[in-house]
py3Dmol code that shows the C-alpha trace and the ligand (Angstrom):
import py3Dmol

protein = """\
ATOM      1  CA  MET A   1     114.935  84.300  57.716  1.00  0.00           C
ATOM      2  CA  TYR A   2     117.977  82.195  57.051  1.00  0.00           C
ATOM      3  CA  ASN A   3     120.273  80.100  59.178  1.00  0.00           C
ATOM      4  CA  SER A   4     124.031  80.277  59.057  1.00  0.00           C
ATOM      5  CA  LYS A   5     126.151  77.190  58.509  1.00  0.00           C
ATOM      6  CA  ILE A   6     129.843  76.467  58.939  1.00  0.00           C
ATOM      7  CA  THR A   7     131.019  75.690  55.402  1.00  0.00           C
ATOM      8  CA  GLY A   8     134.776  75.708  55.949  1.00  0.00           C
ATOM      9  CA  LEU A   9     137.230  75.266  58.816  1.00  0.00           C
ATOM     10  CA  GLY A  10     140.975  75.641  59.177  1.00  0.00           C
ATOM     11  CA  TYR A  11     143.668  75.960  61.789  1.00  0.00           C
ATOM     12  CA  TYR A  12     147.327  76.814  62.092  1.00  0.00           C
ATOM     13  CA  VAL A  13     149.735  76.279  64.959  1.00  0.00           C
ATOM     14  CA  PRO A  14     153.439  77.314  65.060  1.00  0.00           C
ATOM     15  CA  GLU A  15     155.904  74.464  64.417  1.00  0.00           C
ATOM     16  CA  HIS A  16     157.873  75.008  67.602  1.00  0.00           C
ATOM     17  CA  VAL A  17     156.783  72.418  70.230  1.00  0.00           C
ATOM     18  CA  VAL A  18     157.394  73.243  73.915  1.00  0.00           C
ATOM     19  CA  THR A  19     157.053  70.218  76.204  1.00  0.00           C
ATOM     20  CA  ASN A  20     156.470  70.199  79.940  1.00  0.00           C
ATOM     21  CA  ASP A  21     160.077  69.074  80.374  1.00  0.00           C
ATOM     22  CA  ASP A  22     161.236  72.090  78.366  1.00  0.00           C
ATOM     23  CA  LEU A  23     159.372  74.347  80.815  1.00  0.00           C
ATOM     24  CA  SER A  24     160.774  72.564  83.860  1.00  0.00           C
ATOM     25  CA  LYS A  25     164.252  73.638  82.698  1.00  0.00           C
ATOM     26  CA  ILE A  26     163.377  77.331  82.966  1.00  0.00           C
ATOM     27  CA  MET A  27     161.026  77.377  85.999  1.00  0.00           C
ATOM     28  CA  ASP A  28     160.178  75.291  89.041  1.00  0.00           C
ATOM     29  CA  THR A  29     157.551  73.019  87.547  1.00  0.00           C
ATOM     30  CA  SER A  30     157.299  69.398  86.384  1.00  0.00           C
ATOM     31  CA  ASP A  31     155.668  67.236  83.746  1.00  0.00           C
ATOM     32  CA  GLU A  32     153.919  65.454  86.585  1.00  0.00           C
ATOM     33  CA  TRP A  33     152.339  68.621  88.028  1.00  0.00           C
ATOM     34  CA  ILE A  34     151.228  70.013  84.671  1.00  0.00           C
ATOM     35  CA  THR A  35     149.825  66.685  83.425  1.00  0.00           C
ATOM     36  CA  GLU A  36     147.989  65.902  86.629  1.00  0.00           C
ATOM     37  CA  ARG A  37     146.446  69.391  87.085  1.00  0.00           C
ATOM     38  CA  THR A  38     145.709  70.287  83.465  1.00  0.00           C
ATOM     39  CA  GLY A  39     146.182  67.304  81.092  1.00  0.00           C
ATOM     40  CA  ILE A  40     148.652  69.375  79.023  1.00  0.00           C
ATOM     41  CA  LYS A  41     151.736  67.570  77.671  1.00  0.00           C
ATOM     42  CA  GLU A  42     152.990  70.145  75.185  1.00  0.00           C
ATOM     43  CA  ARG A  43     152.007  73.423  73.535  1.00  0.00           C
ATOM     44  CA  ARG A  44     153.211  75.476  70.560  1.00  0.00           C
ATOM     45  CA  HIS A  45     155.077  78.742  70.897  1.00  0.00           C
ATOM     46  CA  VAL A  46     156.126  81.124  68.153  1.00  0.00           C
ATOM     47  CA  LYS A  47     159.867  81.401  67.658  1.00  0.00           C
ATOM     48  CA  GLU A  48     161.859  84.555  67.048  1.00  0.00           C
ATOM     49  CA  GLY A  49     162.165  84.989  63.301  1.00  0.00           C
ATOM     50  CA  ASP A  50     159.402  82.556  62.263  1.00  0.00           C
ATOM     51  CA  GLY A  51     157.214  85.437  61.169  1.00  0.00           C
ATOM     52  CA  ASN A  52     154.204  84.372  63.194  1.00  0.00           C
ATOM     53  CA  THR A  53     151.887  87.044  64.578  1.00  0.00           C
ATOM     54  CA  THR A  54     148.335  86.799  65.855  1.00  0.00           C
ATOM     55  CA  THR A  55     147.176  88.161  62.497  1.00  0.00           C
ATOM     56  CA  SER A  56     149.438  86.017  60.309  1.00  0.00           C
ATOM     57  CA  MET A  57     148.397  82.794  62.106  1.00  0.00           C
ATOM     58  CA  GLY A  58     144.775  83.827  61.759  1.00  0.00           C
ATOM     59  CA  VAL A  59     145.275  84.492  58.050  1.00  0.00           C
ATOM     60  CA  LYS A  60     146.867  81.040  57.526  1.00  0.00           C
ATOM     61  CA  ALA A  61     143.888  79.392  59.236  1.00  0.00           C
ATOM     62  CA  ALA A  62     141.462  81.604  57.254  1.00  0.00           C
ATOM     63  CA  LYS A  63     142.984  80.608  53.892  1.00  0.00           C
ATOM     64  CA  ILE A  64     142.431  76.916  54.665  1.00  0.00           C
ATOM     65  CA  ALA A  65     138.846  77.573  55.834  1.00  0.00           C
ATOM     66  CA  MET A  66     138.104  79.642  52.693  1.00  0.00           C
ATOM     67  CA  GLU A  67     139.459  76.999  50.371  1.00  0.00           C
ATOM     68  CA  ARG A  68     137.417  74.281  52.072  1.00  0.00           C
ATOM     69  CA  ALA A  69     134.288  76.454  51.915  1.00  0.00           C
ATOM     70  CA  GLY A  70     134.943  77.181  48.259  1.00  0.00           C
ATOM     71  CA  VAL A  71     134.809  80.921  48.780  1.00  0.00           C
ATOM     72  CA  GLY A  72     137.215  83.470  47.340  1.00  0.00           C
ATOM     73  CA  THR A  73     138.216  86.876  48.640  1.00  0.00           C
ATOM     74  CA  LYS A  74     135.354  88.541  46.743  1.00  0.00           C
ATOM     75  CA  ASP A  75     132.845  86.320  48.518  1.00  0.00           C
ATOM     76  CA  ILE A  76     133.733  87.401  52.060  1.00  0.00           C
ATOM     77  CA  ASP A  77     131.254  90.042  53.304  1.00  0.00           C
ATOM     78  CA  PHE A  78     132.569  90.590  56.818  1.00  0.00           C
ATOM     79  CA  VAL A  79     135.448  89.654  59.120  1.00  0.00           C
ATOM     80  CA  ILE A  80     135.185  88.971  62.843  1.00  0.00           C
ATOM     81  CA  PHE A  81     138.445  88.473  64.753  1.00  0.00           C
ATOM     82  CA  ALA A  82     138.481  87.207  68.334  1.00  0.00           C
ATOM     83  CA  THR A  83     141.710  87.565  70.360  1.00  0.00           C
ATOM     84  CA  LEU A  84     143.093  88.770  73.657  1.00  0.00           C
ATOM     85  CA  SER A  85     146.586  89.074  72.185  1.00  0.00           C
ATOM     86  CA  PRO A  86     146.326  91.509  69.245  1.00  0.00           C
ATOM     87  CA  ASP A  87     149.403  92.555  67.278  1.00  0.00           C
ATOM     88  CA  TYR A  88     148.716  96.196  68.155  1.00  0.00           C
ATOM     89  CA  TYR A  89     146.959  97.811  71.108  1.00  0.00           C
ATOM     90  CA  PHE A  90     144.893  99.361  68.342  1.00  0.00           C
ATOM     91  CA  PRO A  91     143.745  98.926  65.615  1.00  0.00           C
ATOM     92  CA  GLY A  92     142.631  95.329  66.152  1.00  0.00           C
ATOM     93  CA  PRO A  93     143.646  92.493  63.864  1.00  0.00           C
ATOM     94  CA  GLY A  94     140.375  92.454  61.883  1.00  0.00           C
ATOM     95  CA  VAL A  95     141.579  95.225  59.573  1.00  0.00           C
ATOM     96  CA  LEU A  96     144.965  93.586  59.187  1.00  0.00           C
ATOM     97  CA  VAL A  97     143.213  90.467  57.922  1.00  0.00           C
ATOM     98  CA  GLN A  98     141.288  92.612  55.450  1.00  0.00           C
ATOM     99  CA  LYS A  99     144.654  93.866  54.142  1.00  0.00           C
ATOM    100  CA  GLU A 100     146.510  90.533  54.233  1.00  0.00           C
ATOM    101  CA  LEU A 101     143.808  88.621  52.424  1.00  0.00           C
ATOM    102  CA  GLY A 102     143.197  91.483  49.941  1.00  0.00           C
ATOM    103  CA  LEU A 103     139.498  91.596  50.734  1.00  0.00           C
ATOM    104  CA  ASP A 104     137.236  94.335  49.466  1.00  0.00           C
ATOM    105  CA  THR A 105     136.736  97.120  51.989  1.00  0.00           C
ATOM    106  CA  VAL A 106     134.367  94.925  53.940  1.00  0.00           C
ATOM    107  CA  GLY A 107     133.652  95.552  57.605  1.00  0.00           C
ATOM    108  CA  ALA A 108     136.051  94.106  60.191  1.00  0.00           C
ATOM    109  CA  LEU A 109     135.054  93.642  63.802  1.00  0.00           C
ATOM    110  CA  ASP A 110     137.283  92.716  66.745  1.00  0.00           C
ATOM    111  CA  VAL A 111     135.852  90.675  69.593  1.00  0.00           C
ATOM    112  CA  ARG A 112     137.383  91.016  73.087  1.00  0.00           C
ATOM    113  CA  ASN A 113     135.897  88.067  74.957  1.00  0.00           C
ATOM    114  CA  GLN A 114     138.988  85.952  75.638  1.00  0.00           C
ATOM    115  CA  CYS A 115     138.199  82.242  75.992  1.00  0.00           C
ATOM    116  CA  SER A 116     134.598  82.846  74.930  1.00  0.00           C
ATOM    117  CA  GLY A 117     135.751  84.949  71.969  1.00  0.00           C
ATOM    118  CA  PHE A 118     135.039  82.401  69.258  1.00  0.00           C
ATOM    119  CA  VAL A 119     131.579  81.552  70.602  1.00  0.00           C
ATOM    120  CA  TYR A 120     130.760  85.281  70.775  1.00  0.00           C
ATOM    121  CA  ALA A 121     132.146  85.853  67.288  1.00  0.00           C
ATOM    122  CA  VAL A 122     130.105  82.984  65.829  1.00  0.00           C
ATOM    123  CA  SER A 123     127.006  84.400  67.474  1.00  0.00           C
ATOM    124  CA  VAL A 124     127.599  87.840  65.901  1.00  0.00           C
ATOM    125  CA  ALA A 125     128.235  86.272  62.477  1.00  0.00           C
ATOM    126  CA  ASP A 126     125.094  84.176  62.856  1.00  0.00           C
ATOM    127  CA  GLN A 127     122.942  87.239  63.551  1.00  0.00           C
ATOM    128  CA  PHE A 128     124.282  89.084  60.498  1.00  0.00           C
ATOM    129  CA  ILE A 129     123.563  86.083  58.288  1.00  0.00           C
ATOM    130  CA  LYS A 130     120.147  85.305  59.818  1.00  0.00           C
ATOM    131  CA  THR A 131     118.905  88.803  59.043  1.00  0.00           C
ATOM    132  CA  GLY A 132     120.059  88.482  55.442  1.00  0.00           C
ATOM    133  CA  MET A 133     122.637  91.259  55.720  1.00  0.00           C
ATOM    134  CA  TYR A 134     125.655  89.072  54.873  1.00  0.00           C
ATOM    135  CA  ARG A 135     126.126  85.812  52.985  1.00  0.00           C
ATOM    136  CA  ASN A 136     129.645  84.741  54.011  1.00  0.00           C
ATOM    137  CA  VAL A 137     131.388  85.819  57.218  1.00  0.00           C
ATOM    138  CA  LEU A 138     134.988  84.956  58.080  1.00  0.00           C
ATOM    139  CA  VAL A 139     135.374  84.236  61.802  1.00  0.00           C
ATOM    140  CA  ILE A 140     138.882  83.908  63.257  1.00  0.00           C
ATOM    141  CA  GLY A 141     140.153  83.069  66.756  1.00  0.00           C
ATOM    142  CA  SER A 142     143.892  83.532  67.130  1.00  0.00           C
ATOM    143  CA  GLU A 143     146.281  83.956  70.044  1.00  0.00           C
ATOM    144  CA  LEU A 144     149.964  84.630  70.520  1.00  0.00           C
ATOM    145  CA  HIS A 145     150.378  84.162  74.261  1.00  0.00           C
ATOM    146  CA  SER A 146     153.991  83.133  74.546  1.00  0.00           C
ATOM    147  CA  LYS A 147     155.538  86.564  74.062  1.00  0.00           C
ATOM    148  CA  GLY A 148     153.483  87.939  76.945  1.00  0.00           C
ATOM    149  CA  LEU A 149     153.868  85.254  79.625  1.00  0.00           C
ATOM    150  CA  ASP A 150     155.994  85.412  82.754  1.00  0.00           C
ATOM    151  CA  MET A 151     158.268  82.419  82.004  1.00  0.00           C
ATOM    152  CA  THR A 152     159.734  82.311  85.521  1.00  0.00           C
ATOM    153  CA  THR A 153     158.648  80.392  88.582  1.00  0.00           C
ATOM    154  CA  ARG A 154     156.680  83.479  89.629  1.00  0.00           C
ATOM    155  CA  GLY A 155     154.390  83.076  86.634  1.00  0.00           C
ATOM    156  CA  ARG A 156     154.196  79.254  86.522  1.00  0.00           C
ATOM    157  CA  GLY A 157     150.511  79.089  87.558  1.00  0.00           C
ATOM    158  CA  VAL A 158     149.589  80.755  84.279  1.00  0.00           C
ATOM    159  CA  SER A 159     152.445  80.355  81.833  1.00  0.00           C
ATOM    160  CA  VAL A 160     152.467  76.537  81.670  1.00  0.00           C
ATOM    161  CA  ILE A 161     148.850  76.549  80.550  1.00  0.00           C
ATOM    162  CA  PHE A 162     148.714  78.820  77.529  1.00  0.00           C
ATOM    163  CA  GLY A 163     149.805  78.130  73.952  1.00  0.00           C
ATOM    164  CA  ASP A 164     149.806  79.885  70.567  1.00  0.00           C
ATOM    165  CA  GLY A 165     147.683  79.101  67.525  1.00  0.00           C
ATOM    166  CA  ALA A 166     144.742  80.058  65.353  1.00  0.00           C
ATOM    167  CA  GLY A 167     141.514  78.639  63.994  1.00  0.00           C
ATOM    168  CA  ALA A 168     139.021  79.967  61.480  1.00  0.00           C
ATOM    169  CA  ALA A 169     135.550  79.248  60.155  1.00  0.00           C
ATOM    170  CA  ILE A 170     133.462  80.463  57.242  1.00  0.00           C
ATOM    171  CA  LEU A 171     129.827  80.934  58.157  1.00  0.00           C
ATOM    172  CA  SER A 172     127.548  81.008  55.113  1.00  0.00           C
ATOM    173  CA  ARG A 173     123.882  81.535  54.438  1.00  0.00           C
ATOM    174  CA  GLU A 174     121.730  78.373  54.717  1.00  0.00           C
ATOM    175  CA  ASP A 175     118.171  78.424  53.435  1.00  0.00           C
ATOM    176  CA  ASP A 176     117.107  75.327  55.388  1.00  0.00           C
ATOM    177  CA  THR A 177     116.513  76.674  58.895  1.00  0.00           C
ATOM    178  CA  SER A 178     116.599  73.204  60.421  1.00  0.00           C
ATOM    179  CA  LYS A 179     120.333  73.100  59.621  1.00  0.00           C
ATOM    180  CA  GLY A 180     123.398  75.034  60.711  1.00  0.00           C
ATOM    181  CA  ILE A 181     123.606  77.198  63.807  1.00  0.00           C
ATOM    182  CA  LEU A 182     120.394  76.518  65.709  1.00  0.00           C
ATOM    183  CA  SER A 183     121.022  78.921  68.569  1.00  0.00           C
ATOM    184  CA  THR A 184     123.704  80.777  70.536  1.00  0.00           C
ATOM    185  CA  HIS A 185     123.686  81.713  74.243  1.00  0.00           C
ATOM    186  CA  LEU A 186     125.949  84.407  75.652  1.00  0.00           C
ATOM    187  CA  HIS A 187     126.600  85.573  79.249  1.00  0.00           C
ATOM    188  CA  SER A 188     128.863  87.763  81.328  1.00  0.00           C
ATOM    189  CA  GLU A 189     129.594  88.616  84.958  1.00  0.00           C
ATOM    190  CA  GLY A 190     131.950  91.576  85.254  1.00  0.00           C
ATOM    191  CA  GLU A 191     132.080  91.297  89.021  1.00  0.00           C
ATOM    192  CA  HIS A 192     134.901  88.790  88.526  1.00  0.00           C
ATOM    193  CA  ALA A 193     136.755  90.742  85.833  1.00  0.00           C
ATOM    194  CA  GLU A 194     140.054  90.875  87.722  1.00  0.00           C
ATOM    195  CA  GLU A 195     140.118  87.154  88.600  1.00  0.00           C
ATOM    196  CA  LEU A 196     141.534  86.377  85.149  1.00  0.00           C
ATOM    197  CA  SER A 197     142.950  89.467  83.625  1.00  0.00           C
ATOM    198  CA  LEU A 198     145.827  91.411  82.166  1.00  0.00           C
ATOM    199  CA  ILE A 199     145.514  94.856  83.775  1.00  0.00           C
ATOM    200  CA  ALA A 200     148.284  96.804  82.010  1.00  0.00           C
ATOM    201  CA  PRO A 201     148.682  98.390  79.504  1.00  0.00           C
ATOM    202  CA  GLY A 202     145.009  99.403  79.862  1.00  0.00           C
ATOM    203  CA  MET A 203     144.416 103.083  80.509  1.00  0.00           C
ATOM    204  CA  GLY A 204     142.860 102.274  83.862  1.00  0.00           C
ATOM    205  CA  LYS A 205     146.207 101.413  85.346  1.00  0.00           C
ATOM    206  CA  ARG A 206     148.327 104.550  85.145  1.00  0.00           C
ATOM    207  CA  TRP A 207     149.529 107.346  82.924  1.00  0.00           C
ATOM    208  CA  VAL A 208     151.571 106.086  80.006  1.00  0.00           C
ATOM    209  CA  ASN A 209     154.043 108.897  80.724  1.00  0.00           C
ATOM    210  CA  ASP A 210     154.780 107.323  84.136  1.00  0.00           C
ATOM    211  CA  ILE A 211     155.348 103.912  82.629  1.00  0.00           C
ATOM    212  CA  LEU A 212     157.901 105.346  80.215  1.00  0.00           C
ATOM    213  CA  LYS A 213     159.598 107.358  82.967  1.00  0.00           C
ATOM    214  CA  ASP A 214     160.629 104.601  85.352  1.00  0.00           C
ATOM    215  CA  ASN A 215     159.802 101.458  83.402  1.00  0.00           C
ATOM    216  CA  HIS A 216     158.366  99.628  86.453  1.00  0.00           C
ATOM    217  CA  PRO A 217     160.543  96.502  86.171  1.00  0.00           C
ATOM    218  CA  ASP A 218     158.624  94.624  88.874  1.00  0.00           C
ATOM    219  CA  ASP A 219     155.147  95.489  87.695  1.00  0.00           C
ATOM    220  CA  ILE A 220     153.520  92.100  87.252  1.00  0.00           C
ATOM    221  CA  SER A 221     150.310  93.688  85.995  1.00  0.00           C
ATOM    222  CA  TYR A 222     151.912  93.459  82.550  1.00  0.00           C
ATOM    223  CA  TYR A 223     151.550  89.689  82.845  1.00  0.00           C
ATOM    224  CA  PRO A 224     148.225  87.831  82.854  1.00  0.00           C
ATOM    225  CA  TYR A 225     146.862  87.047  86.302  1.00  0.00           C
ATOM    226  CA  MET A 226     144.578  84.135  87.124  1.00  0.00           C
ATOM    227  CA  ASN A 227     142.987  83.087  90.402  1.00  0.00           C
ATOM    228  CA  GLY A 228     143.062  79.466  89.205  1.00  0.00           C
ATOM    229  CA  GLN A 229     140.873  77.709  91.750  1.00  0.00           C
ATOM    230  CA  PHE A 230     138.210  80.445  91.693  1.00  0.00           C
ATOM    231  CA  VAL A 231     138.135  80.367  87.889  1.00  0.00           C
ATOM    232  CA  PHE A 232     137.973  76.585  87.916  1.00  0.00           C
ATOM    233  CA  LYS A 233     134.977  76.492  90.290  1.00  0.00           C
ATOM    234  CA  ASN A 234     133.099  79.055  88.242  1.00  0.00           C
ATOM    235  CA  ALA A 235     134.009  77.334  84.978  1.00  0.00           C
ATOM    236  CA  VAL A 236     132.488  73.972  85.848  1.00  0.00           C
ATOM    237  CA  VAL A 237     129.205  75.636  86.975  1.00  0.00           C
ATOM    238  CA  ARG A 238     128.884  77.976  83.985  1.00  0.00           C
ATOM    239  CA  PHE A 239     129.894  75.358  81.388  1.00  0.00           C
ATOM    240  CA  SER A 240     127.173  73.066  82.703  1.00  0.00           C
ATOM    241  CA  GLU A 241     124.542  75.815  82.825  1.00  0.00           C
ATOM    242  CA  VAL A 242     125.139  77.162  79.347  1.00  0.00           C
ATOM    243  CA  ILE A 243     125.273  73.740  77.701  1.00  0.00           C
ATOM    244  CA  MET A 244     121.928  72.867  79.336  1.00  0.00           C
ATOM    245  CA  GLU A 245     120.494  76.260  78.329  1.00  0.00           C
ATOM    246  CA  GLY A 246     121.385  75.579  74.692  1.00  0.00           C
ATOM    247  CA  LEU A 247     120.059  72.052  74.733  1.00  0.00           C
ATOM    248  CA  GLN A 248     116.785  73.065  76.343  1.00  0.00           C
ATOM    249  CA  ALA A 249     116.280  75.917  73.864  1.00  0.00           C
ATOM    250  CA  ASN A 250     116.290  73.245  71.144  1.00  0.00           C
ATOM    251  CA  ASN A 251     114.336  70.548  73.016  1.00  0.00           C
ATOM    252  CA  LEU A 252     117.452  68.409  73.209  1.00  0.00           C
ATOM    253  CA  SER A 253     119.003  66.430  76.022  1.00  0.00           C
ATOM    254  CA  PRO A 254     122.690  65.623  76.723  1.00  0.00           C
ATOM    255  CA  ALA A 255     122.183  62.188  75.117  1.00  0.00           C
ATOM    256  CA  ASP A 256     121.444  63.973  71.810  1.00  0.00           C
ATOM    257  CA  ILE A 257     124.928  65.485  71.681  1.00  0.00           C
ATOM    258  CA  ASP A 258     127.020  63.873  68.934  1.00  0.00           C
ATOM    259  CA  MET A 259     130.039  66.056  69.591  1.00  0.00           C
ATOM    260  CA  LEU A 260     130.778  68.495  72.398  1.00  0.00           C
ATOM    261  CA  ILE A 261     133.705  70.801  71.726  1.00  0.00           C
ATOM    262  CA  PRO A 262     134.476  72.511  75.036  1.00  0.00           C
ATOM    263  CA  HIS A 263     136.928  75.396  75.209  1.00  0.00           C
ATOM    264  CA  GLN A 264     140.229  73.708  76.076  1.00  0.00           C
ATOM    265  CA  ALA A 265     140.893  75.303  79.453  1.00  0.00           C
ATOM    266  CA  ASN A 266     141.774  72.253  81.506  1.00  0.00           C
ATOM    267  CA  LEU A 267     141.252  68.534  80.813  1.00  0.00           C
ATOM    268  CA  ARG A 268     139.820  68.175  84.320  1.00  0.00           C
ATOM    269  CA  ILE A 269     137.056  70.674  83.462  1.00  0.00           C
ATOM    270  CA  SER A 270     136.215  68.770  80.263  1.00  0.00           C
ATOM    271  CA  GLN A 271     136.163  65.461  82.141  1.00  0.00           C
ATOM    272  CA  PHE A 272     133.903  66.939  84.825  1.00  0.00           C
ATOM    273  CA  ILE A 273     131.415  68.078  82.171  1.00  0.00           C
ATOM    274  CA  GLN A 274     131.659  64.739  80.368  1.00  0.00           C
ATOM    275  CA  GLN A 275     130.840  62.852  83.585  1.00  0.00           C
ATOM    276  CA  LYS A 276     128.090  65.250  84.629  1.00  0.00           C
ATOM    277  CA  PHE A 277     126.269  64.846  81.291  1.00  0.00           C
ATOM    278  CA  LYS A 278     127.133  61.109  81.111  1.00  0.00           C
ATOM    279  CA  LEU A 279     128.840  61.501  77.718  1.00  0.00           C
ATOM    280  CA  SER A 280     131.070  58.838  76.191  1.00  0.00           C
ATOM    281  CA  ASP A 281     134.623  59.559  74.971  1.00  0.00           C
ATOM    282  CA  ASP A 282     133.209  59.643  71.418  1.00  0.00           C
ATOM    283  CA  GLN A 283     130.937  62.552  72.309  1.00  0.00           C
ATOM    284  CA  VAL A 284     133.658  64.959  73.537  1.00  0.00           C
ATOM    285  CA  TYR A 285     136.688  66.306  71.730  1.00  0.00           C
ATOM    286  CA  ASN A 286     139.849  67.264  73.648  1.00  0.00           C
ATOM    287  CA  ASN A 287     143.233  68.338  72.303  1.00  0.00           C
ATOM    288  CA  ILE A 288     144.553  70.382  75.229  1.00  0.00           C
ATOM    289  CA  MET A 289     147.258  67.690  75.635  1.00  0.00           C
ATOM    290  CA  ARG A 290     148.895  68.923  72.427  1.00  0.00           C
ATOM    291  CA  TYR A 291     148.219  72.655  72.370  1.00  0.00           C
ATOM    292  CA  GLY A 292     147.510  73.865  75.916  1.00  0.00           C
ATOM    293  CA  ASN A 293     144.890  76.582  76.283  1.00  0.00           C
ATOM    294  CA  THR A 294     144.847  78.713  73.123  1.00  0.00           C
ATOM    295  CA  THR A 295     141.988  80.897  74.380  1.00  0.00           C
ATOM    296  CA  ALA A 296     139.912  82.245  71.429  1.00  0.00           C
ATOM    297  CA  ALA A 297     141.613  79.770  69.095  1.00  0.00           C
ATOM    298  CA  SER A 298     140.913  76.640  71.119  1.00  0.00           C
ATOM    299  CA  ILE A 299     137.397  75.864  69.892  1.00  0.00           C
ATOM    300  CA  PRO A 300     138.055  76.462  66.166  1.00  0.00           C
ATOM    301  CA  ILE A 301     141.261  74.402  66.328  1.00  0.00           C
ATOM    302  CA  ALA A 302     139.454  71.538  68.102  1.00  0.00           C
ATOM    303  CA  LEU A 303     136.409  71.757  65.824  1.00  0.00           C
ATOM    304  CA  THR A 304     138.646  71.664  62.737  1.00  0.00           C
ATOM    305  CA  GLU A 305     140.554  68.651  64.030  1.00  0.00           C
ATOM    306  CA  ALA A 306     137.323  66.836  64.956  1.00  0.00           C
ATOM    307  CA  TRP A 307     135.947  67.523  61.485  1.00  0.00           C
ATOM    308  CA  GLU A 308     139.195  66.413  59.797  1.00  0.00           C
ATOM    309  CA  GLU A 309     139.081  63.155  61.789  1.00  0.00           C
ATOM    310  CA  GLY A 310     135.517  62.515  60.578  1.00  0.00           C
ATOM    311  CA  ARG A 311     134.116  62.918  64.076  1.00  0.00           C
ATOM    312  CA  VAL A 312     131.715  65.694  62.976  1.00  0.00           C
ATOM    313  CA  LYS A 313     129.358  64.561  60.230  1.00  0.00           C
ATOM    314  CA  GLU A 314     126.320  65.820  58.378  1.00  0.00           C
ATOM    315  CA  GLY A 315     123.231  65.764  60.582  1.00  0.00           C
ATOM    316  CA  ASP A 316     125.230  65.634  63.857  1.00  0.00           C
ATOM    317  CA  THR A 317     124.282  67.742  66.842  1.00  0.00           C
ATOM    318  CA  VAL A 318     127.433  69.675  67.702  1.00  0.00           C
ATOM    319  CA  VAL A 319     127.762  71.794  70.843  1.00  0.00           C
ATOM    320  CA  LEU A 320     130.421  74.447  71.375  1.00  0.00           C
ATOM    321  CA  ALA A 321     130.823  75.760  74.915  1.00  0.00           C
ATOM    322  CA  ALA A 322     133.242  78.262  76.451  1.00  0.00           C
ATOM    323  CA  PHE A 323     134.018  79.997  79.705  1.00  0.00           C
ATOM    324  CA  GLY A 324     136.730  82.460  80.549  1.00  0.00           C
ATOM    325  CA  SER A 325     137.970  85.887  81.503  1.00  0.00           C
ATOM    326  CA  GLY A 326     135.308  88.511  82.029  1.00  0.00           C
ATOM    327  CA  PHE A 327     133.838  86.299  83.232  1.00  0.00           C
ATOM    328  CA  THR A 328     132.130  85.511  79.915  1.00  0.00           C
ATOM    329  CA  TRP A 329     130.661  82.243  78.808  1.00  0.00           C
ATOM    330  CA  GLY A 330     128.486  80.923  76.002  1.00  0.00           C
ATOM    331  CA  SER A 331     127.334  77.987  73.935  1.00  0.00           C
ATOM    332  CA  THR A 332     126.440  77.314  70.326  1.00  0.00           C
ATOM    333  CA  ILE A 333     124.117  74.491  69.201  1.00  0.00           C
ATOM    334  CA  ILE A 334     124.717  73.321  65.651  1.00  0.00           C
ATOM    335  CA  ARG A 335     122.969  70.805  63.407  1.00  0.00           C
ATOM    336  CA  TRP A 336     125.883  69.937  61.117  1.00  0.00           C
TER     337      TRP A 336
END
"""
ligand_1 = """\
48
UT7
O 140.604 79.411 79.853
C 140.013 80.310 80.730
C 139.473 79.636 81.921
N 140.537 79.106 82.697
C 140.291 78.089 83.480
O 139.219 77.569 83.511
C 141.428 77.596 84.366
C 140.856 77.165 85.690
N 141.883 76.791 86.677
C 142.717 75.754 86.518
O 142.729 75.112 85.506
C 143.569 75.358 87.712
O 143.194 76.105 88.837
C 145.096 75.538 87.457
C 145.592 74.490 86.477
C 145.386 76.923 86.928
C 145.896 75.363 88.735
O 145.616 74.086 89.314
P 145.179 73.987 90.853
O 144.987 72.559 91.088
O 144.011 74.888 91.086
O 146.475 74.467 91.581
P 146.661 75.711 92.569
O 146.614 76.998 91.851
O 145.785 75.536 93.763
O 148.171 75.508 93.077
C 148.522 74.347 93.863
C 150.017 74.400 94.139
C 150.481 75.721 94.705
O 151.514 75.450 95.647
P 151.170 75.423 97.220
O 150.684 76.787 97.540
O 150.164 74.353 97.402
O 152.496 75.099 97.832
C 151.091 76.427 93.518
O 152.092 77.358 93.875
O 150.752 74.187 92.918
C 151.702 75.276 92.754
N 151.858 75.522 91.341
C 152.706 74.836 90.557
N 153.584 73.867 90.847
C 154.295 73.366 89.827
C 151.167 76.429 90.566
N 151.586 76.322 89.295
C 152.534 75.344 89.277
C 153.326 74.806 88.261
N 154.212 73.808 88.554
N 153.246 75.199 86.965
"""
view = py3Dmol.view(width=600, height=400)
view.addModel(protein, "pdb")
view.setStyle({"model": 0}, {"cartoon": {"style": "trace"}})
view.addModel(ligand_1, "xyz")
view.setStyle({"model": 1}, {"stick": {}})
view.zoomTo()
view.show()
């Protein structure tokens, strides 16, 4: 048996900054409301003509992670791509990464677990490495939300929250099983699938022929829907549960956490978890103020930034935790 270890991290966000004041010019919202309810001050959106796609942002993040890990294209054995905003309905972006990076014809897997996507993807990579099947796995979380949001007052409960960006990690074989990914913990509860969802253009909604016929101009099921308060209440419970589950599986307590990287859904959720586990500001990383909620990209972007700032060091106990649409949630316990 081996462990897997994160040997390289990278992220990419589009240059175009969209502030809360920018949004208040196109919908009935305010910097005060967004800041107070979410902690977000600005987010990044792709701009027409800047060439950014979910895949291309993921590739940019991946190149940085590969360079930092010291692995070349020939060293990558498998690609896992987590996103809810793929370039195409199918195929998923995993194969596009294989092409863009010029990898050998290695396997490419797409993960559809929204905000928990990166934690799920890391878990899958970890299993492949633990069994000895692969040595280096490229894991990407990337989202292009802005092209799919309802940027009118009707959609303000969702559209002010989400931002675009990508993060990537290289997971590599580690012989010392006391290091690297110690354990991963995954959950789901499909009963609440519709509480945070994008129903169309799934085949469950209607015949594609009908969509083409009359174009359904008022069909809001083409925009993401979120029952915010219900999701919030579930998030704080599940975040707490799954962090404790991970700690207990490794005989650790909250005081042992050197760095908690929570999925950046809402600053109030992070602060609730921080207070509940009595963690200091040094033990929790937040960057939702600058990027909003970037779904599958939020943890790898935050982890990369924390690492770049020297806040994640060798020997540290690092906890990743996510909750989101599905509902799905999960945690990863790492000895850095
Ligand atoms: O990442 C996946 C997991 N996602 C989450 O965990 C998100 C969880 N939920 C949340 O973060 C919060 O529920 C939100 C930030 C989405 C919303 O905050 P809230 O405090 O739950 O607000 P609310 O939805 O209860 O809305 C309160 C009021 C409503 O007006 P009335 O009915 O009280 O008159 C909304 O219409 O705020 C209004 N509102 C807004 N006002 C200004 C909703 N969105 C906006 C907006 N600007 N952007």
